[in-house]
Each structure stands twice: as C-alpha cells, then as structure tokens.
BAFI-670121 format. One line per 4 residues: number of its first residue (from 1); their letters; for each residue x, y, z of C-alpha. Coordinates in nm, 3 decimals, padded with zeros to 5 digits, m for minus. Example, Ala and Ser with C-alpha at 12.3 -4.5 7.8 and 13.67 -1.06 7.14 Angstrom:
BAFI-670121
1) as) 01.230,m00.450,00.780 ~ 01.367,m00.106,00.714
***
This chain:
BAFI-670121
1) miwl) m00.314,06.293,04.835 ~ m00.505,06.392,04.520 ~ m00.182,06.367,04.321 ~ m00.126,06.012,04.444
5) fftl) m00.483,05.915,04.352 ~ m00.447,06.038,03.992 ~ m00.107,05.871,03.960 ~ m00.250,05.534,04.063
9) ltlq) m00.549,05.583,03.833 ~ m00.323,05.660,03.538 ~ m00.111,05.352,03.604 ~ m00.423,05.139,03.623
13) llrv) m00.553,05.274,03.291 ~ m00.219,05.203,03.128 ~ m00.230,04.851,03.263 ~ m00.581,04.794,03.124
17) teay) m00.491,04.923,02.779 ~ m00.159,04.736,02.768 ~ m00.147,04.457,02.510 ~ 00.028,04.135,02.603
21) fdcq) 00.030,03.757,02.568 ~ m00.036,03.539,02.870 ~ 00.146,03.215,02.787 ~ 00.025,02.894,02.947
25) nprq) 00.283,02.632,03.057 ~ 00.593,02.820,02.936 ~ 00.820,02.516,02.982 ~ 00.727,02.165,02.876
29) hvma) 00.888,01.830,02.801 ~ 00.755,01.611,02.520 ~ 00.852,01.253,02.433 ~ 00.786,01.092,02.095
33) qekt) 00.883,00.771,01.920 ~ 01.082,00.769,01.598 ~ 00.883,00.793,01.273 ~ 00.573,00.924,01.457
37) dall) 00.428,01.276,01.490 ~ 00.526,01.499,01.782 ~ 00.300,01.773,01.923 ~ 00.485,02.074,02.063
41) pcwf) 00.224,02.273,02.260 ~ 00.204,02.652,02.270 ~ m00.112,02.775,02.445 ~ m00.178,03.139,02.524
45) mwyg) m00.429,03.412,02.600 ~ m00.423,03.759,02.444 ~ m00.518,04.077,02.626 ~ m00.523,04.416,02.461
49) kpye) m00.588,04.591,02.131 ~ m00.612,04.392,01.807 ~ m00.336,04.398,01.547 ~ m00.367,04.394,01.170
53) dwkv) m00.231,04.040,01.158 ~ m00.052,03.781,01.368 ~ 00.235,03.548,01.314 ~ 00.383,03.252,01.497
57) vwqk) 00.746,03.149,01.466 ~ 00.897,02.826,01.593 ~ 01.274,02.799,01.624 ~ 01.505,02.521,01.741
61) eeeg) 01.797,02.609,01.964 ~ 02.142,02.521,01.833 ~ 02.431,02.548,02.076 ~ 02.695,02.789,01.949
65) qede) 02.499,02.857,01.630 ~ 02.205,03.062,01.511 ~ 01.869,02.908,01.598 ~ 01.712,02.707,01.316
69) lvvh) 01.384,02.830,01.169 ~ 01.134,02.547,01.203 ~ 00.822,02.726,01.080 ~ 00.704,03.081,01.010
73) yqng) 00.325,03.102,00.993 ~ 00.165,03.431,00.884 ~ m00.146,03.540,00.694 ~ m00.291,03.193,00.734
77) adrd) m00.007,03.017,00.550 ~ 00.347,02.888,00.592 ~ 00.634,03.108,00.479 ~ 00.911,02.860,00.412
81) dkqn) 01.155,03.093,00.235 ~ 01.404,03.074,00.525 ~ 01.286,02.746,00.673 ~ 01.555,02.491,00.749
85) phfr) 01.533,02.219,00.479 ~ 01.539,01.953,00.751 ~ 01.187,02.058,00.858 ~ 01.039,02.133,00.517
89) grtf) 00.715,01.946,00.453 ~ 00.699,01.817,00.813 ~ 00.541,02.108,01.002 ~ 00.177,02.195,01.063
93) irkg) m00.007,02.463,01.262 ~ m00.386,02.463,01.269 ~ m00.580,02.731,01.084 ~ m00.734,02.990,01.312
97) wfeh) m00.462,02.926,01.570 ~ m00.496,03.275,01.718 ~ m00.873,03.252,01.768 ~ m00.827,02.912,01.936
101) hdat) m00.536,03.037,02.149 ~ m00.335,02.738,02.030 ~ m00.013,02.768,01.828 ~ 00.081,02.403,01.879
105) ltls) 00.333,02.274,01.625 ~ 00.289,01.928,01.477 ~ 00.624,01.786,01.364 ~ 00.578,01.473,01.155
109) rvsd) 00.806,01.172,01.108 ~ 01.044,01.270,01.385 ~ 01.393,01.126,01.415 ~ 01.672,01.143,01.671
113) sdsg) 01.810,01.458,01.508 ~ 01.485,01.638,01.595 ~ 01.556,01.608,01.968 ~ 01.625,01.941,02.135
117) tykc) 01.466,02.260,02.264 ~ 01.210,02.451,02.057 ~ 01.086,02.806,02.116 ~ 00.748,02.948,02.016
121) ylmg) 00.726,03.321,01.936 ~ 00.393,03.503,01.899 ~ 00.384,03.850,01.747 ~ 00.139,04.107,01.624
125) ipvg) 00.183,04.278,01.286 ~ 00.321,04.543,01.260 ~ 00.581,04.430,01.512 ~ 00.661,04.679,01.786
129) pgpm) 01.008,04.772,01.909 ~ 01.210,04.539,02.130 ~ 01.345,04.184,02.101 ~ 01.127,03.882,02.038
133) ipcc) 01.046,03.693,02.357 ~ 00.950,03.325,02.338 ~ 00.603,03.240,02.462 ~ 00.715,02.889,02.557
137) rvtl) 01.005,02.647,02.541 ~ 00.943,02.281,02.461 ~ 01.208,02.014,02.500 ~ 01.152,01.728,02.256
141) evrq) 01.295,01.385,02.332 ~ 01.278,01.134,02.046 ~ 01.308,00.769,02.141 ~ 01.409,00.486,01.912
145) aqte) 01.136,00.265,01.775 ~ 01.106,m00.078,01.930 ~ 01.300,m00.333,01.729 ~ 01.137,m00.650,01.607
149) ekkg) 01.225,m00.974,01.777 ~ 01.515,m01.159,01.621 ~ 01.395,m01.417,01.376 ~ 01.480,m01.783,01.428
153) fsre) 01.416,m02.059,01.676 ~ 01.356,m01.944,02.031 ~ 01.563,m02.081,02.316 ~ 01.270,m02.282,02.454
157) iyic) 01.213,m02.449,02.116 ~ 01.579,m02.547,02.095 ~ 01.575,m02.701,02.444 ~ 01.258,m02.901,02.376
161) fivw) 01.399,m03.021,02.043 ~ 01.726,m03.140,02.202 ~ 01.549,m03.317,02.490 ~ 01.306,m03.485,02.251
165) tlis) 01.597,m03.598,02.026 ~ 01.787,m03.746,02.321 ~ 01.482,m03.940,02.439 ~ 01.417,m04.073,02.088
169) saal) 01.781,m04.176,02.047 ~ 01.779,m04.356,02.382 ~ 01.458,m04.541,02.290 ~ 01.604,m04.642,01.954
173) lyvv) 01.922,m04.769,02.119 ~ 01.717,m04.972,02.368 ~ 01.518,m05.136,02.086 ~ 01.832,m05.230,01.892
177) vkap) 01.994,m05.387,02.197 ~ 01.699,m05.544,02.381 ~ 01.448,m05.628,02.104 ~ 01.633,m05.707,01.780
181) gkkl) 01.332,m05.888,01.632 ~ 01.116,m05.582,01.645 ~ 01.381,m05.326,01.566 ~ 01.272,m05.271,01.203
185) titf) 00.913,m05.178,01.287 ~ 01.001,m04.970,01.590 ~ 01.289,m04.799,01.409 ~ 01.055,m04.697,01.129
189) flvl) 00.809,m04.565,01.388 ~ 01.078,m04.362,01.566 ~ 01.211,m04.217,01.241 ~ 00.859,m04.118,01.140
193) tfil) 00.802,m03.965,01.482 ~ 01.129,m03.772,01.449 ~ 01.023,m03.631,01.111 ~ 00.679,m03.533,01.241
197) gtml) 00.835,m03.374,01.549 ~ 01.074,m03.172,01.336 ~ 00.786,m03.047,01.122 ~ 00.590,m02.957,01.436
201) vyfi) 00.880,m02.754,01.576 ~ 00.915,m02.573,01.241 ~ 00.549,m02.469,01.224 ~ 00.543,m02.364,01.591
205) nkgq) 00.845,m02.141,01.533 ~ 00.693,m01.998,01.214 ~ 00.376,m01.909,01.404 ~ 00.580,m01.725,01.670
209) kt) 00.754,m01.508,01.409 ~ 00.422,m01.396,01.257
***
C-alpha cells in the first residue's frame, strides 16, 4: 500500500514538472480573398520550465514533396536562409509572440497558389530529442477577387433605347403621311429629341460605370 502511494506521488510530481505546449484549436479553416492578407492562427499555452529561447516554424504541406518552409522565427527575428522564395517578404509574426501565447502568421498578398494546409511548430531552445510535432494545422482557402462589371451599355438601357427609337420613328412616319404641312417643324423637333435622348442614354450609362 505504501509502495503504491509513493508510486502515484512520483508520477504526479513528474507530471507537474513536465514541460509541454497546450495548443488551442489544433485544426482550423481560413478563407481569404486574393490580394488581401490572410491570418493563420496558432494559439497556445505553455506549462513547465523556461527555455533559453523559443522558435516558431510554419511549413506548408506539399503532397509527395518535402514541406515548404514558410517562416522560421527565432531570437525575435526572421531567419529566411531556407525560406521558400514564394513567401519571402510576405510573412509576419508579432514580436513577443511567446509572451502573448500567439504565434499567428500573417501572410500578405495571397494568391491561389497559397491555398493549402499549413503547420505551426513551437519549440524551445535547445531542442530536446524526438520529432517535431505541429501545434496546429490551418487549411487556407484563397478565393478569387470579385471581377468588375463588364463595361458598356446595360441590357435595360438597350431596351429603352430601342423602344424609344421605334416610338419616335412611328411618330415621324405619322407626321409625314397625315400632316405634310407641318412635317418640317415636327421633323426638326423629333430629330432634336432623338439627339437629346441619345445624349441622355450616354450619360446615364457613363454614370453606371463609375
């Protein structure tokens, strides 16, 4: 009985002194629009003894190939010696990330090629034995930017213009046939109205494009 008590006590002490990361939300899905900044979250808590230094490494999974190094942050600065050129100049991790328990990666000016799964590794320096284990996995989905509306006359403007032209033509034909004495004055009026109507349609369409 006494042996069992001391065994449990020893295990409990080992558990208390054990150092480990408690990663929050280990799997997440993020959507971003092209040419904007994407935030890939990596939140954690640390329990245990302090290390001399800390580093955070973000990698992007590549099927059938070695994972791409997105960012290696250590000693308060980026180490881009092995960083994939595709990500160079587009990554940011806040200073004091460890104290704030936030190793979120900001990836700027994202494009469709940035879509994929990213892994966040947190490690103490010197690194202990054993493989690196990701603190979280974030799937990034980049959507295309909304395209501008096609320039030109809208369908409604075209329909109104055609209807208005048909009515004007019918009125002009009626004047020529039924009132030949007044056809010069009325014809001039209809032509002027046609010109003014055309200018009105043009400026309405121009206002829609802006």
